[in-house]
C-alpha positions as CSV (number, residue, x, y, z in Angstrom):
1,M,191.9,49.2,141.8
2,W,191.1,50.9,138.5
3,C,187.8,51.5,136.8
4,S,187.3,50.7,133.1
5,D,187.0,53.3,130.4
6,D,183.3,52.3,130.0
7,E,182.7,53.1,133.7
8,L,184.5,56.4,133.3
9,D,182.5,57.3,130.2
10,S,179.2,56.4,131.9
11,W,180.2,58.4,134.9
12,S,181.1,61.4,132.7
13,T,178.0,61.2,130.6
14,N,175.7,61.2,133.6
15,R,177.8,63.9,135.4
16,V,177.3,62.2,138.7
17,L,180.2,63.8,140.7
18,Y,180.8,64.6,144.3
19,S,178.1,67.2,144.3
20,D,175.4,64.5,143.7
21,F,176.0,63.2,147.2
22,Y,175.7,66.6,148.8
23,D,172.7,67.5,146.6
24,L,171.0,64.4,147.9
25,C,172.2,64.9,151.5
26,S,170.7,68.4,151.4
27,F,167.3,66.8,150.9
28,S,167.9,63.9,153.3
29,H,164.8,64.9,155.3
30,C,162.8,63.7,152.3
31,L,164.2,60.2,152.4
32,P,163.1,57.1,154.3
33,L,165.0,56.4,157.4
34,A,166.9,53.3,156.1
35,I,168.2,55.3,153.1
36,K,169.1,58.2,155.3
37,Q,171.4,55.9,157.3
38,H,173.0,54.5,154.2
39,L,173.4,57.9,152.7
40,Q,175.1,59.3,155.8
41,T,177.5,56.3,155.9
42,F,178.5,56.9,152.2
43,K,178.8,60.6,152.8
44,D,181.2,60.0,155.7
45,D,183.2,57.5,153.5
46,V,183.4,60.0,150.7
47,S,184.4,62.9,153.0
48,L,187.1,60.7,154.6
49,H,188.4,59.7,151.2
50,A,188.3,63.2,149.8
51,K,190.6,64.5,152.5
52,S,193.4,62.4,151.3
53,S,192.5,62.6,147.6
54,P,194.8,64.3,145.1
55,L,191.7,65.8,143.6
56,M,191.3,68.0,146.7
57,K,193.8,70.9,147.2
58,K,194.2,73.4,150.0
59,K,193.3,77.0,149.2
60,N,193.6,79.7,151.9
61,G,193.6,77.0,154.5
62,H,190.5,75.2,153.2
63,R,190.1,72.2,150.9
64,S,188.4,72.9,147.6
65,S,187.5,70.4,144.9
66,M,189.3,70.3,141.6
67,V,186.4,68.3,140.2
68,S,184.9,71.0,138.0
69,G,183.8,71.3,134.4
70,A,187.2,72.4,133.1
71,F,189.0,69.6,135.1
72,W,186.8,66.8,133.6
73,Q,187.2,68.1,130.0
74,S,190.7,66.8,130.0
75,K,191.2,63.1,129.1
76,N,194.5,63.2,131.0
77,A,192.7,64.3,134.1
78,Y,190.3,61.4,133.6
79,M,193.2,59.0,133.6
80,A,194.9,60.6,136.6
81,A,191.6,60.5,138.6
82,R,190.8,56.8,138.0
83,T,191.2,55.7,141.6
84,D,189.1,58.5,143.0
85,V,186.4,58.2,140.5
86,W,186.2,54.4,141.0
87,F,185.7,54.9,144.8
88,I,182.9,57.4,144.3
89,I,181.3,55.2,141.7
90,Q,181.3,52.3,144.1
91,C,179.7,54.3,146.9
92,Y,177.1,55.8,144.6
93,N,176.2,52.5,143.0
94,T,175.9,50.8,146.4
95,M,173.6,53.6,147.6
96,L,171.5,53.2,144.4
97,C,171.3,49.5,145.0
98,V,169.6,50.2,148.3
99,I,167.2,52.6,146.7
100,F,166.4,50.5,143.7
101,T,165.6,47.4,145.7
102,D,162.1,48.6,145.7
103,P,161.2,50.8,142.6
104,T,158.3,52.4,144.3
105,Q,160.7,53.6,147.0
106,L,162.6,55.6,144.4
107,D,159.3,57.0,143.1
108,E,158.4,58.1,146.6
109,I,161.8,59.8,147.0
110,V,161.3,61.8,143.8
111,A,157.8,62.7,145.0
112,R,159.1,63.9,148.4
113,W,162.0,65.8,146.8
114,V,159.7,67.6,144.3
115,A,157.1,68.3,146.9
116,D,159.7,69.8,149.1
117,A,160.9,72.0,146.2
118,H,157.3,73.1,145.5
119,L,156.4,73.9,149.1
120,R,159.6,75.9,149.7
121,T,159.0,78.1,146.6
122,C,155.3,78.9,147.0
123,L,154.6,82.4,148.2
124,Y,152.0,81.2,150.6
125,S,151.1,77.8,152.2
126,S,147.9,76.0,151.4
127,E,146.8,76.5,155.0
128,H,147.3,80.3,154.7
129,I,145.4,80.4,151.4
130,A,142.5,78.3,152.8
131,D,142.4,80.6,155.8
132,V,142.2,83.7,153.5
133,L,139.4,82.1,151.4
134,R,137.4,81.3,154.6
135,K,137.7,84.8,155.9
136,Q,137.7,86.8,152.7
137,A,134.4,87.8,151.2
138,L,133.9,89.3,147.7
139,D,134.4,93.0,148.1
140,I,132.5,94.9,145.4
141,S,134.5,98.0,146.0
142,K,137.8,96.2,145.2
143,V,136.2,94.6,142.1
144,T,135.1,98.0,140.9
145,Y,138.6,99.4,141.6
146,Y,140.2,96.9,139.3
147,K,137.5,97.1,136.7
148,N,138.1,100.9,136.5
149,M,141.9,100.6,136.5
150,A,143.5,102.0,133.4
151,H,144.5,99.4,130.8
152,E,148.3,100.0,131.1
153,E,148.1,100.1,134.9
154,L,146.3,96.8,135.0
155,W,148.9,95.2,132.7
156,F,151.7,96.5,134.8
157,D,150.1,95.3,138.1
158,C,149.5,91.8,136.7
159,A,153.1,91.7,135.2
160,Q,154.6,92.6,138.6
161,K,152.7,89.9,140.4
162,L,153.5,87.4,137.6
163,T,157.2,88.2,137.9
164,L,157.1,87.4,141.7
165,V,155.6,84.0,140.9
166,I,158.2,83.4,138.1
167,Q,161.0,84.1,140.6
168,Q,159.6,81.3,142.7
169,I,159.2,79.0,139.7
170,I,162.9,79.5,138.8
171,E,163.9,78.4,142.3
172,F,161.5,75.5,142.1
173,A,163.0,74.3,138.8
174,K,166.5,74.6,140.2
175,A,165.5,72.4,143.1
176,V,163.9,69.7,140.9
177,P,166.3,66.7,141.1
178,G,168.3,66.5,137.9
179,F,167.3,69.9,136.5
180,R,170.7,71.6,137.2
181,K,172.4,68.7,135.4
182,F,171.0,69.9,132.1
183,S,173.0,72.3,130.0
184,Q,172.5,76.0,130.9
185,D,170.9,76.5,127.4
186,D,168.4,73.7,128.0
187,Q,167.5,75.0,131.4
188,I,166.8,78.4,129.9
189,V,164.7,76.9,127.1
190,L,162.6,74.9,129.6
191,L,162.1,77.9,131.9
192,K,161.1,80.3,129.1
193,A,158.7,77.8,127.6
194,G,157.2,76.6,130.9
195,S,157.1,79.6,133.2
196,F,153.7,80.9,132.3
197,E,152.2,77.4,132.3
198,L,153.6,76.8,135.8
199,A,152.3,80.2,136.9
200,V,148.8,79.2,135.8
201,L,149.1,75.9,137.7
202,R,150.1,77.9,140.8
203,M,147.1,80.1,140.3
204,T,144.9,77.1,140.9
205,R,146.0,77.1,144.5
206,Y,144.4,80.5,144.9
207,Y,141.2,79.7,143.1
208,D,137.9,79.5,145.0
209,V,135.6,77.1,143.1
210,N,132.6,78.0,145.1
211,Q,132.7,81.7,144.3
212,N,134.6,81.4,141.0
213,C,137.1,83.9,142.3
214,V,140.9,84.1,142.7
215,V,143.0,85.5,145.6
216,Y,144.8,88.5,144.0
217,G,147.0,90.4,146.4
218,D,144.8,91.3,149.3
219,A,141.5,90.9,147.3
220,L,139.2,88.1,146.2
221,L,138.4,88.9,142.5
222,P,136.2,87.3,139.9
223,M,137.1,87.0,136.2
224,E,135.2,90.2,135.4
225,A,137.8,92.3,137.3
226,F,140.5,91.5,134.7
227,L,138.4,91.8,131.5
228,T,139.3,94.5,129.0
229,T,137.9,95.5,125.6
230,E,140.8,93.8,123.7
231,T,139.7,90.6,122.2
232,V,142.8,88.5,122.7
233,E,143.1,89.6,126.3
234,M,139.5,88.7,127.0
235,K,140.1,85.3,125.6
236,L,143.2,84.8,127.6
237,V,141.6,85.8,130.9
238,N,138.5,83.7,130.2
239,N,140.6,80.6,129.3
240,V,143.0,81.0,132.3
241,F,140.1,81.2,134.7
242,E,138.4,78.2,133.1
243,F,141.6,76.1,133.2
244,A,142.3,77.1,136.8
245,K,138.8,76.1,137.9
246,T,139.1,72.7,136.1
247,I,142.4,71.9,138.0
248,A,141.2,73.4,141.3
249,E,138.1,71.1,141.2
250,L,140.5,68.1,141.3
251,K,141.7,69.2,144.7
252,L,145.3,68.1,144.1
253,T,147.6,67.9,147.1
254,D,150.7,70.1,147.2
255,T,152.8,67.1,146.4
256,E,150.6,66.2,143.3
257,L,150.6,69.8,142.1
258,G,154.3,70.0,142.5
259,L,154.9,66.8,140.6
260,Y,152.4,67.9,137.9
261,S,154.3,71.2,137.6
262,A,157.6,69.4,137.2
263,L,156.0,67.2,134.6
264,V,154.9,70.3,132.7
265,L,158.3,71.9,133.0
266,L,160.2,68.8,131.8
267,Q,158.8,68.5,128.3
268,A,161.5,67.1,126.0
269,D,159.7,68.3,122.9
270,R,160.2,72.0,123.6
271,P,161.8,73.7,120.5
272,G,165.5,74.4,120.9
273,L,166.4,71.6,123.4
274,R,169.5,69.5,122.8
275,G,169.6,67.1,125.8
276,T,166.2,65.6,125.0
277,E,167.0,62.1,126.1
278,E,168.0,63.2,129.6
279,I,165.0,65.4,129.9
280,A,162.6,62.7,128.7
281,K,164.0,60.2,131.3
282,L,163.6,62.7,134.1
283,N,160.1,63.4,132.9
284,E,159.3,59.7,132.9
285,A,160.5,59.4,136.5
286,V,158.4,62.3,137.6
287,G,155.4,60.9,135.8
288,R,155.7,57.6,137.7
289,S,155.9,59.4,141.0
290,L,152.8,61.4,140.1
291,C,150.9,58.2,139.3
292,L,152.0,56.8,142.7
293,E,150.7,59.9,144.5
294,L,147.4,60.0,142.6
295,D,146.8,56.3,143.4
296,K,146.8,57.3,147.1
297,T,144.2,60.1,146.9
298,H,142.5,60.0,143.5
299,R,141.8,56.4,142.8
300,Y,138.4,57.0,141.1
301,P,138.2,58.2,137.5
302,V,137.3,61.8,136.7
303,K,135.0,61.1,133.7
304,G,133.9,57.6,132.7
305,D,137.1,55.5,132.9
306,V,139.5,58.4,132.5
307,S,142.0,58.4,135.4
308,V,143.1,61.7,137.0
309,Y,146.6,61.1,135.7
310,A,145.3,60.7,132.1
311,F,143.1,63.8,132.6
312,L,146.1,65.9,133.7
313,L,148.1,64.7,130.7
314,A,145.3,65.6,128.4
315,K,145.2,69.1,129.9
316,M,148.9,69.9,129.0
317,P,148.2,71.0,125.4
318,A,145.7,73.5,126.8
319,L,148.4,74.9,129.0
320,R,150.6,75.4,126.0
321,E,147.8,77.2,124.2
322,L,147.4,79.5,127.2
323,S,151.1,80.3,127.1
324,M,150.9,81.1,123.3
325,L,147.8,83.2,123.9
326,H,149.6,85.2,126.7
327,Q,152.5,85.7,124.4
328,E,150.2,87.0,121.6
329,A,148.4,89.3,124.0
330,L,151.6,90.6,125.5
331,S,153.2,91.3,122.1
332,K,150.1,93.2,121.0
333,F,150.0,95.2,124.2
334,K,153.8,96.1,123.9
335,R,153.2,97.4,120.3
336,A,150.4,99.6,121.6
337,A,152.4,100.8,124.7
338,P,156.1,100.6,123.8
339,H,157.0,103.1,126.5
340,L,155.8,100.8,129.3
341,Q,158.8,98.9,130.8
342,F,158.4,95.7,132.7
343,S,161.1,94.1,134.9
344,D,164.2,92.6,133.4
345,L,163.2,89.1,134.4
346,H,159.8,89.5,132.8
347,K,161.4,90.8,129.5
348,E,164.0,87.9,129.6
349,I,161.4,85.2,130.1
350,F,158.8,86.4,127.6
351,N,161.2,88.1,125.2
352,V,158.8,90.2,123.3
353,D,161.2,93.1,122.7
354,S,163.6,91.1,120.6
């Protein structure tokens, strides 16, 4: 049986290839049992079909897929692969029919998938942080140590810790379903624009609303420990702490914070993006999943009749302002201390030297 040109074009546009099955299978522990069973059946069918497929060739005794970017760019290759593509489409569509029978089930899958990505890429678990906050008291000697730290030394220390968080954020983004399907250029744009914003969101996990302090390394520090005499830096520190406190007070679950982070990351209006339609669709799916999760734990409005979801959306412009303020403070600092070199990743993400 052959598939139509429309089916091939749709298949090509969405880039749903063999890898999608195995991407989904790698997160099968996030799926409801019924879908796990269907998914395994389709995975077995696809594997069996692939063994006899002309799209698979033996290399050094092992089978390797010819279904790569260069392969799919050729229209002749499309025509030659009709039968194989049709088979994969049918399996994939059948699986999706199972999932889409109940739309909320798909939202739940996205939520579990993103939550898994978030938890796997956090430096410390919520339980560990809670334990540290219970046992850790405000140590005045450590506060004094950071307050007396040289300006350049404080910047360097903060940049090192921020870089560690950004490494985890990059891994998180790569694990968000659909993110790796975007062009490499769009992935880079989203990460450069959103990394600091997601770092601030992750900071909320370390914030103690009772003491107005944050876990920083092995210390519990108040805002005053990070203040300098530079006006922009003071504003940045103050606004970051204020934002972190606001979000921490909501007591979001790890799943909700992960989904909110993905929602912030997947903003289709970031300057320089090309695949805005794809990004907007994924953003919408993540938003639905976040709503579903918030309905379970945050049914009551925050202020008046403002839902927690609406409140979180309203906070997103403030995150962008924090990112721009950080960029301004960093640029000003680099002009004053051009000899100080941060990590390559830090320089690539924040790009103040270009």
